[in-house]
C-alpha positions in Angstrom: -10.6 -6.4 -16.2 -10.7 -9.0 -19.2 -7.5 -11.0 -19.2 -6.2 -13.2 -21.5 -4.0 -16.2 -21.5 -1.9 -15.7 -25.1 -0.2 -12.4 -24.5 -0.9 -10.0 -27.5 0.3 -6.3 -28.9 -1.1 -3.7 -28.4 -2.4 -3.3 -31.7 -3.7 -6.5 -31.4 -5.1 -6.0 -27.9 -7.2 -2.8 -29.1 -9.7 -5.6 -31.0 -9.5 -8.1 -28.5 -10.5 -6.0 -25.4 -13.3 -3.7 -27.6 -11.6 -0.6 -28.0 -10.4 -0.6 -31.2 -12.9 1.9 -32.4 -11.4 6.0 -33.1 -12.0 9.4 -31.5 -13.2 12.9 -33.0 -13.9 16.4 -32.2 -16.4 18.8 -32.8 -16.3 22.9 -31.8 -18.5 23.2 -29.6 -20.6 26.4 -30.5 -23.0 29.1 -28.3 -26.1 30.5 -29.9 -27.9 33.3 -28.0 -31.0 32.4 -26.1 -34.0 32.3 -27.3 -33.0 31.6 -30.5 -32.6 28.1 -31.8 -32.5 27.9 -35.6 -29.2 28.3 -37.7 -29.6 31.8 -38.9 -31.7 34.1 -37.6 -32.7 37.8 -37.8 -32.9 40.3 -35.2 -35.2 43.1 -35.3 -32.1 45.1 -36.7 -32.0 42.4 -39.8 -28.3 41.6 -38.2 -28.0 37.4 -39.1 -27.8 35.6 -35.9 -25.0 32.6 -36.3 -23.7 30.1 -33.7 -20.5 30.9 -32.3 -17.5 28.4 -32.4 -16.2 28.5 -29.0 -12.6 27.5 -28.0 -13.7 24.2 -26.6 -13.9 21.0 -28.4 -16.4 17.9 -28.0 -14.5 14.8 -27.8 -17.4 11.5 -29.6 -16.6 8.4 -29.9 -16.7 7.3 -34.0 -18.6 4.0 -33.7 -21.2 5.3 -31.1 -21.1 9.0 -31.8 -21.3 9.0 -27.8 -19.8 12.3 -26.4 -17.3 11.7 -24.3 -16.1 15.2 -22.6 -15.5 18.6 -23.3 -11.4 19.7 -23.9 -10.2 23.3 -24.3 -8.5 24.4 -27.5 -5.2 23.4 -25.6 -6.0 19.6 -25.9 -3.8 17.0 -27.8 -6.3 14.3 -29.0 -4.6 10.7 -28.6 -6.9 8.2 -30.6 -6.6 4.3 -29.3 -4.4 3.2 -32.0 -1.4 6.1 -31.1 -2.4 5.1 -27.8 -1.1 1.5 -28.8 1.7 2.5 -30.8 2.9 4.5 -28.3 2.7 1.6 -25.4 4.5 -0.8 -28.5 7.1 2.3 -28.5 7.6 2.5 -24.8 8.1 -1.7 -25.2 10.5 -1.5 -27.6 10.8 -4.6 -29.3 9.6 -6.7 -26.7 5.6 -6.3 -27.5 3.7 -9.0 -27.2 3.4 -8.5 -23.8 -0.5 -7.7 -23.3 -2.4 -9.6 -20.8 -5.5 -7.3 -20.3 -7.8 -4.1 -21.3 -10.8 -2.6 -21.8 -12.7 0.9 -21.0 -13.9 2.8 -18.0 -17.6 5.1 -18.9 -18.3 4.0 -21.6 -15.2 5.0 -23.1 -14.0 7.9 -21.7 -10.7 6.2 -20.7 -8.9 3.0 -22.0 -6.2 1.0 -20.9 -4.2 -2.0 -21.2 -1.8 -4.0 -18.8 1.7 -5.4 -20.2 3.0 -8.5 -18.3 6.2 -7.7 -16.8 6.7 -11.4 -14.8 5.6 -13.5 -12.4 7.0 -13.4 -8.9 7.1 -15.7 -5.6 6.4 -14.0 -2.8 8.1 -16.2 0.5 9.6 -18.9 -1.9 5.1 -19.7 -2.0 2.8 -16.7 -3.1 2.9 -16.4 -6.9 2.1 -12.3 -7.9 2.0 -11.0 -11.5 4.2 -8.0 -12.0 2.4 -5.3 -14.9 2.4 -2.2 -16.1 -0.4 -0.3 -16.7 -1.1 1.9 -19.5 -4.0 4.3 -19.6 -5.1 7.2 -21.0 -8.8 9.6 -21.3 -10.5 11.4 -23.9 -12.7 13.1 -22.1 -10.0 16.0 -20.8 -10.3 14.6 -17.0 -6.9 12.6 -16.8 -3.5 12.0 -19.0 -1.5 9.6 -20.6 -0.6 7.4 -17.1 2.0 4.2 -16.8 1.4 2.7 -13.2 3.0 -0.4 -11.5 0.3 -2.8 -10.6 0.5 -6.1 -8.7 -1.9 -9.2 -9.0 -1.8 -11.6 -6.3 -2.2 -14.7 -8.2 -5.2 -17.0 -6.2 -7.5 -14.1 -5.3 -6.9 -11.5 -8.1 -6.4 -8.8 -5.1 -4.8 -5.7 -7.4 -2.1 -3.2 -5.6 -0.8 -0.8 -7.6 2.2 2.3 -6.9 0.7 5.0 -7.2 3.5 7.3 -5.8 5.1 10.0 -7.7 8.5 8.2 -7.6 7.3 5.1 -9.7 4.3 6.3 -12.0 4.2 8.9 -14.6 1.6 11.5 -16.0 2.3 13.1 -19.5 -0.6 15.8 -19.9 -2.6 15.8 -23.4 -1.2 19.3 -24.6 1.9 19.9 -26.5 3.8 16.8 -29.0 2.7 14.3 -26.6 3.7 11.9 -28.9 7.6 12.8 -28.9 8.5 14.2 -26.2 6.1 12.0 -23.7 7.3 9.0 -25.0 10.5 9.5 -24.0 10.1 10.4 -21.1 7.7 6.9 -20.4 10.5 5.1 -22.2 12.7 6.7 -19.5 10.4 5.4 -16.4 9.3 1.9 -17.5 12.7 1.1 -15.9 11.6 3.2 -12.6 8.7 0.8 -13.0 10.9 -2.2 -13.3 12.7 -1.4 -9.7 9.8 -0.2 -8.0 8.5 -4.3 -8.7 11.8 -5.7 -7.2 11.3 -3.1 -4.0 7.9 -4.1 -3.6 8.9 -7.5 -4.1 11.3 -6.6 -1.4 8.9 -5.5 1.2 6.4 -8.6 0.7 9.0 -10.9 1.6 9.4 -9.0 4.9 6.0 -9.2 5.6 5.8 -12.4 4.3 8.3 -13.0 7.1 6.8 -11.4 10.4 4.4 -13.2 12.3 1.9 -11.2 14.1 -1.0 -11.6 17.5 -4.4 -10.7 17.7 -4.0 -7.0 19.5 -1.7 -6.5 16.1 -4.4 -7.4 13.8 -7.2 -5.5 15.4 -5.3 -2.0 15.4 -4.2 -3.0 11.9 -8.0 -3.9 10.9 -8.8 -0.6 11.7 -6.4 1.8 10.9 -6.6 0.4 7.5 -10.7 0.5 7.0 -10.7 4.4 9.0 -8.2 6.3 6.5 -11.1 5.3 3.8 -13.6 6.6 6.0 -14.6 10.6 5.4 -12.6 12.9 7.4 -15.6 13.9 9.5 -16.6 10.7 10.0 -12.9 9.9 11.2 -13.0 13.0 13.5 -16.4 11.7 15.2 -14.7 8.4 16.1 -11.6 9.8 17.7 -13.8 11.9 19.9 -14.5 10.4 23.4 -18.2 10.7 24.1 -18.8 12.6 27.3 -21.7 14.1 29.5 -21.8 17.2 27.1 -21.6 15.8 23.9 -24.8 16.7 22.0 -27.4 13.6 21.8 -27.2 13.7 18.0 -23.1 13.4 17.5 -23.7 11.0 20.7 -26.0 8.5 17.9 -24.0 9.5 15.0 -20.7 7.9 16.5 -22.5 5.1 17.2 -23.6 4.3 14.1 -20.4 5.0 12.5 -19.0 2.4 15.0 -21.0 0.1 13.9 -20.4 0.4 10.5 -17.0 -0.2 11.4 -17.3 -3.0 13.3 -19.3 -4.3 10.8 -16.7 -3.7 7.7 -13.8 -5.4 10.2 -15.6 -8.1 10.8 -15.4 -8.6 6.7 -11.8 -8.3 6.4 -11.0 -10.7 9.7 -13.4 -12.9 7.4 -11.6 -12.7 4.1 -8.0 -13.6 6.8 -9.7 -16.0 8.8 -10.4 -17.9 5.0 -6.6 -17.5 3.8 -6.1 -19.6 7.0 -7.9 -22.3 5.2 -5.2 -23.5 2.2 -7.1 -24.3 -1.0 -5.7 -23.1 -4.7 -8.1 -20.8 -6.4 -9.2 -19.0 -3.4 -8.1 -15.9 -1.4 -6.5 -18.3 0.8 -2.6 -18.3 1.7 0.1 -20.7 1.7 1.0 -22.3 4.8 4.4 -21.1 5.1 3.1 -17.3 5.5 -0.3 -17.5 7.4 -0.8 -15.3 10.1 1.8 -12.9 8.9 1.7 -9.4 8.2 1.2 -10.0 4.1 -1.7 -12.3 5.0 -3.4 -9.5 6.6 -2.6 -7.0 4.2 -4.4 -9.1 1.4 -7.3 -9.6 3.9 -7.9 -5.4 3.1 -6.8 -5.5 -0.1 -9.5 -8.6 -1.0 -11.8 -6.2 1.1 -11.1 -3.0 -0.8 -11.4 -5.3 -4.0 -14.4 -7.7 -3.6 -16.6 -6.4 -0.6 -16.5 -2.6 -0.7 -18.4 -1.7 -3.2 -15.8 0.8 -4.9 -15.7 1.3 -9.0 -13.4 -0.6 -11.0 -11.5 2.2 -11.8 -10.9 3.2 -8.6 -9.8 -0.3 -7.6 -7.4 -0.2 -10.4 -5.7 3.0 -10.2 -7.8 5.3 -8.6 -8.7 6.6 -4.8 -9.5 2.9 -3.4 -5.5 2.0 -5.4 -4.1 4.7 -3.6 -6.5 3.2 0.2 -3.6 0.0 -0.2 -0.8 2.0 -0.9 -1.3 3.6 2.5 -2.4 0.0 4.1 1.0 -1.3 2.8 3.0 1.6 4.4 1.4 0.8 7.3 2.1 -3.2 7.5 5.5 -2.3 7.6 5.1 0.4 9.8 3.1 -1.0 12.9 
C-alpha cells in the first residue's frame, strides 16, 4: 500500500500511484487447427480466415500486457473513468485520496478515500477510509468497501458483509445507474464506521483471562484452515484411527500451535507500549480489542497472505469473522 501524507484528488492520485495508464480491448480470434497464416486456401480453394469470437482481450495501453478475456457484455471501465466515478461519489469533497495502487500487474486497481480518524476507547487511533476497487480482467466489479487501519501497527480491517459493501458489475450503463447506487452506499459506509467504533469501544472495555485468550486464538486461526484439516482436528484420536490419519492430525496440531504462538507473541508485544510498534495503550491492554489486534497483526504481517487478499479478499474476511468471534466469545 502506498500512502501519502497530503490528500489528493482522484485524478491526481492516478499519476501519484502509477495507475494513470489506459486500457484497450481487441477481439479474440479463432483460427482452425493446423492453419497458422492469416489467409490459407483449403483443398477446396476456400479461403480460411481467423474468426472473431464474442469475447475481447483487455490490455494495458502503456505496456501492451494482456489483463484478461471478457465477454461481449462486459463494459470497460478505464482508470480515468474510475477516478471520475470516485469524484462523483465524493461529490464536492473530492480531495480525500490517501492511498492507492494496483494488483496482479494492473488486473485490478484501487484508491482509498480518507473519511476520518477516531480514537478507540479515547486512546488508540484508527483511520477510517472507503476503498474504491475495480478490475480489468473480467473477474471482479466496481466495489466500495469500508476499511479501518490502526495507526500504531497498520493493521487493516475491512467490512465485507453485504450490509455495508457495494459491488457494481461491469455490464450495462455502469457509469450512470451504478454511480447513483454508489452515492447512496457512501452514507451506509459512514454508518458502518460509526457501528465499528462502537463495537471496538465495547471490546476495548472488556478484560480477558488466559483461558479466554487461548480459546480465541485457537478458534480464530482454525477458521482459516482447510475444511478437511478442521474436521481432522475436531476428530478425537482413537485406537481405530488409521495411523496415517493420526500422523496427519499430529502435524496439523503442531502447525496450529506454532501459529498460535506467533499470535500470542503479537499479543505479548502489545503489552509493551512503544509508539510506532504494534503495542497497545496502557488503558486497553489485556482487552478483547487487544486480542483482536494481535490476530489481525498476524494475518496482515505474519501469515504470508497476498496483499489483495488482506486488503479486500479472503484474508480480510477472516478478520471480519474474528471480530464477530471476539464479541460473542
